[in-house]
C-alpha positions as CSV (number, residue, x, y, z in Angstrom):
1,X,88.1,144.2,138.7
2,X,85.0,142.3,139.7
3,X,84.7,140.8,136.1
4,X,88.3,139.7,136.3
5,X,87.8,138.1,139.7
6,X,84.7,136.1,138.5
7,X,86.4,134.9,135.3
8,X,89.7,133.9,137.0
9,X,88.0,132.7,140.2
10,X,91.1,134.0,142.0
11,X,91.7,137.1,144.0
12,X,95.4,136.7,143.3
13,X,95.0,136.5,139.5
14,X,92.6,139.4,139.5
15,X,95.2,141.4,141.4
16,X,97.9,140.5,138.9
17,X,95.8,141.5,135.9
18,X,94.9,144.9,137.5
19,X,98.4,145.5,138.9
20,X,97.2,145.9,142.5
21,X,97.6,143.9,145.7
22,X,95.2,141.1,146.6
23,X,94.1,143.2,149.5
24,X,93.0,146.0,147.1
25,X,90.9,143.5,145.2
26,X,89.2,142.4,148.4
27,X,88.5,146.0,149.4
28,X,87.0,146.8,146.0
29,X,84.7,143.8,146.2
30,X,83.7,144.7,149.7
31,X,83.0,148.2,148.5
32,X,80.7,146.8,145.8
33,X,78.9,144.7,148.3
34,X,78.3,147.7,150.5
35,X,77.1,149.7,147.5
36,X,74.5,147.1,146.7
37,X,73.9,146.1,150.3
38,X,74.3,142.4,149.5
39,X,76.8,139.6,149.4
40,X,78.3,139.0,145.9
41,X,80.9,136.4,146.5
42,X,80.7,133.4,148.9
43,X,84.0,133.3,150.8
44,X,85.3,129.7,150.9
45,X,88.7,128.2,150.8
46,X,87.5,125.2,148.9
47,X,85.9,126.9,145.9
48,X,85.0,130.2,144.4
49,X,81.2,130.8,144.0
50,X,79.0,133.8,143.2
51,X,75.8,134.4,145.0
52,X,72.6,134.9,142.9
53,X,73.0,138.6,143.3
54,X,76.7,138.3,142.4
55,X,75.8,136.6,139.1
56,X,73.4,139.5,138.3
57,X,76.1,142.1,139.0
58,X,78.6,140.1,136.9
59,X,76.4,140.0,133.8
60,X,75.8,143.7,134.0
61,X,79.4,144.5,134.9
62,X,80.6,142.6,131.7
63,X,78.3,144.8,129.6
64,X,79.6,148.0,131.3
65,X,83.2,147.0,130.9
66,X,82.7,146.1,127.2
67,X,80.9,149.4,126.6
68,X,83.7,151.4,128.2
69,X,86.3,149.5,126.3
70,X,84.4,150.1,123.1
71,X,84.2,153.8,124.0
72,X,88.0,153.9,124.5
73,X,88.6,152.3,121.1
74,X,86.1,154.6,119.4
75,X,87.9,157.6,120.8
76,X,91.3,156.2,119.6
77,X,89.8,155.8,116.1
78,X,89.1,159.5,116.0
79,X,92.8,160.2,116.3
80,X,95.2,160.2,113.4
81,X,97.9,158.4,115.5
82,X,97.3,154.8,116.6
83,X,98.4,154.4,120.2
84,X,97.7,152.3,123.2
85,X,99.1,148.9,124.3
86,X,98.8,145.3,123.3
87,X,99.4,142.3,125.6
88,X,100.3,139.1,123.7
89,X,100.9,135.7,125.1
90,X,102.8,133.3,122.8
91,X,104.1,129.8,122.6
92,X,107.9,129.6,122.6
93,X,108.2,128.3,119.0
94,X,106.2,131.2,117.6
95,X,107.5,133.8,120.0
96,X,111.2,133.1,119.4
97,X,111.1,132.4,115.7
98,X,108.0,133.9,114.0
99,X,107.0,136.9,116.1
100,X,110.1,139.1,116.4
101,X,110.1,140.2,112.7
102,X,106.4,141.1,113.0
103,X,106.8,143.1,116.2
104,X,109.8,144.9,114.8
105,X,107.8,146.0,111.7
106,X,104.7,146.9,113.7
107,X,106.7,149.1,116.0
108,X,108.3,150.8,113.0
109,X,104.8,151.6,111.7
110,X,103.2,152.4,115.1
111,X,105.9,153.6,117.4
112,X,103.4,155.0,120.0
113,X,102.0,151.5,120.6
114,X,103.4,149.5,123.5
115,X,103.6,145.7,122.7
116,X,104.2,143.4,125.6
117,X,105.0,139.8,124.8
118,X,104.8,137.0,127.4
119,X,106.4,133.6,126.5
120,X,104.2,130.9,127.9
121,X,103.5,127.2,127.9
122,X,101.0,126.6,125.0
123,X,98.2,125.6,127.3
124,X,98.8,128.7,129.5
125,X,98.3,130.9,126.4
126,X,94.7,129.7,126.1
127,X,94.1,130.3,129.8
128,X,95.7,133.8,129.8
129,X,93.4,134.8,126.9
130,X,90.3,133.4,128.5
131,X,91.1,135.1,131.8
132,X,91.8,138.5,130.2
133,X,95.4,138.5,131.4
134,X,96.3,139.3,127.7
135,X,94.6,140.6,124.7
136,X,95.8,138.2,122.0
137,X,97.4,134.7,122.0
138,X,99.5,133.0,119.4
139,X,99.4,129.2,119.3
140,X,100.3,126.4,117.0
141,X,97.8,123.8,115.8
142,X,94.9,125.7,117.5
143,X,92.2,123.7,119.3
144,X,88.6,124.8,119.1
145,X,87.3,126.6,122.3
146,X,83.7,127.9,122.5
147,X,84.8,131.1,124.1
148,X,87.6,132.0,121.7
149,X,87.9,133.4,118.3
150,X,90.5,131.6,116.3
151,X,92.1,133.1,113.2
152,X,94.6,130.8,111.4
153,X,97.5,132.7,110.0
154,X,100.2,130.6,108.4
155,X,101.3,126.9,108.2
156,X,104.4,125.5,109.7
157,X,106.3,123.1,107.5
158,X,107.2,120.3,109.9
159,X,110.6,118.5,109.3
160,X,112.6,115.8,110.9
161,X,115.8,116.9,112.7
162,X,118.7,114.7,113.7
163,X,122.4,114.9,114.7
164,X,124.7,115.7,111.8
165,X,126.4,112.2,112.3
166,X,123.0,110.4,112.3
167,X,122.6,107.9,109.3
168,X,119.6,110.0,108.1
169,X,121.6,113.3,108.1
170,X,122.7,112.9,104.5
171,X,119.2,112.2,103.2
172,X,117.0,115.0,101.8
173,X,113.7,113.1,102.1
174,X,112.5,110.2,104.2
175,X,109.2,108.2,104.2
176,X,107.3,108.8,107.4
177,X,106.9,105.1,107.8
178,X,110.7,104.9,108.5
179,X,110.0,106.6,111.9
180,X,108.3,103.4,113.1
181,X,109.9,102.4,116.5
182,X,112.5,105.2,116.2
183,X,113.6,107.1,119.3
184,X,111.7,110.3,119.1
185,X,112.2,113.4,121.2
186,X,108.8,114.9,121.5
187,X,106.6,117.7,122.8
188,X,104.6,116.9,125.9
189,X,101.4,114.8,125.2
190,X,99.0,117.6,126.2
191,X,100.5,120.2,123.8
192,X,98.4,120.7,120.6
193,X,101.3,120.3,118.2
194,X,102.1,116.9,119.7
195,X,98.4,115.9,119.4
196,X,98.5,116.9,115.8
197,X,101.6,114.8,115.2
198,X,100.2,111.8,117.0
199,X,97.1,112.0,114.8
200,X,99.2,112.0,111.7
201,X,101.2,109.0,112.9
202,X,97.9,107.1,113.5
203,X,96.7,107.9,110.0
204,X,100.0,106.7,108.6
205,X,99.7,103.5,110.7
206,X,103.0,103.8,112.4
207,X,104.1,103.7,116.1
208,X,107.0,105.7,117.4
209,X,109.0,105.5,120.6
210,X,108.9,108.7,122.7
211,X,112.1,108.7,124.6
212,X,111.9,112.2,126.0
213,X,109.1,114.8,126.2
214,X,109.4,118.5,126.7
215,X,107.2,121.6,126.7
216,X,109.3,123.8,124.5
217,X,111.1,123.7,121.2
218,X,114.5,124.8,122.5
219,X,114.9,121.9,124.9
220,X,113.9,119.5,122.2
221,X,116.6,120.8,119.8
222,X,119.3,120.6,122.5
223,X,118.3,116.9,123.2
224,X,118.7,116.1,119.5
225,X,122.1,117.8,119.4
226,X,123.4,115.4,122.1
227,X,122.0,112.4,120.2
228,X,119.1,111.5,122.4
229,X,117.0,110.8,119.4
230,X,115.4,112.5,116.4
231,X,112.5,115.0,116.5
232,X,109.8,116.6,114.3
233,X,109.7,120.4,114.6
234,X,108.7,123.4,112.5
235,X,111.3,124.1,109.8
236,X,111.5,127.8,110.7
237,X,112.7,127.0,114.2
238,X,115.9,125.2,113.1
239,X,117.2,127.5,110.4
240,X,120.1,128.7,112.5
241,X,121.1,125.2,113.8
242,X,121.0,123.8,110.2
243,X,123.1,126.7,108.9
244,X,125.6,126.2,111.7
245,X,125.5,122.4,111.1
246,X,124.7,121.5,114.7
247,X,121.5,119.8,113.4
248,X,120.5,118.3,110.1
249,X,117.0,118.4,108.7
250,X,115.1,116.0,106.5
251,X,111.8,116.4,104.8
252,X,109.2,113.7,105.5
253,X,107.0,112.1,102.9
254,X,103.8,110.1,103.3
255,X,102.0,112.1,105.9
256,X,100.3,115.5,106.2
257,X,102.5,117.2,108.9
258,X,101.7,120.8,108.2
259,X,100.6,122.7,111.3
260,X,99.0,126.1,111.2
261,X,99.7,128.8,113.8
262,X,97.0,131.2,114.7
263,X,96.0,134.2,116.7
264,X,93.3,133.7,119.4
265,X,91.3,136.2,121.4
266,X,88.2,136.1,123.5
267,X,84.8,136.2,121.9
268,X,83.0,139.5,122.0
269,X,86.2,141.3,122.8
270,X,86.3,144.7,121.4
271,X,89.6,145.0,119.4
272,X,91.3,148.4,119.6
273,X,92.7,150.0,116.4
274,X,96.2,148.9,117.5
275,X,95.1,145.3,117.9
276,X,93.3,145.3,114.6
277,X,96.4,146.6,112.8
278,X,98.6,144.1,114.6
279,X,96.4,141.2,113.5
280,X,96.4,142.6,109.9
281,X,100.2,142.6,109.9
282,X,100.3,139.1,111.3
283,X,98.3,137.9,108.2
284,X,101.2,139.0,105.9
285,X,103.6,136.2,104.8
286,X,106.3,135.3,107.4
287,X,109.1,136.4,105.0
288,X,107.8,140.0,105.1
């Protein structure tokens, strides 16, 4: 609990992670301070700060927590049945369109494992992993982070989508340069998949007009369906709409728009047998 408090810098978040009240966290920290007869955390409304003694306890506590977690996983490995729980945070595009088939197969293989999936804003996925709120994160176009392990899995094929009555709807392919000055429904600027697309546009030497920006794939699709503009999204996320003819998709030429999705987890994290098997399954082709 002390490690979670230090890494989140929040009594509230530490309480949520450990499924206790904020008061319980405060009592536990006070008990630690009585045990060591020293102040560990400087109480201030402006900022969270450890004392020098608190930093010493934190470094040792991390080692103790990791050793205990390693012991738990080692004991699990001695059993013939893989069990336990996995907490996963995922961006909407992956969680709604890529992950369900994997989770279904995993639970068929390992029915005694509890898999909890949280759908989050992409930036929040990174934060949840770093703060130990979840075990694994799934993100598109992963950004390097010194405290995270990043394991690229598969590549998204990015396509242009438009309303079925749009002039481009009857095309099968379109040069990316034709997007210049077009009305584009986009992801928010701080989302990694948007950053990757902007980089591709700059390399292609084109400028687009972002008319609306959203933080999730479903809202982007709905905006295109009411003819706000066109959008660039992963092919796998519009299969149903294209089949139902509520959207049309067009392949883009002249720019590298492929975007990988990846699993992320905290460096030095001891992966349980269940987590290892889940990651192994995620490496299989999406069609499996």
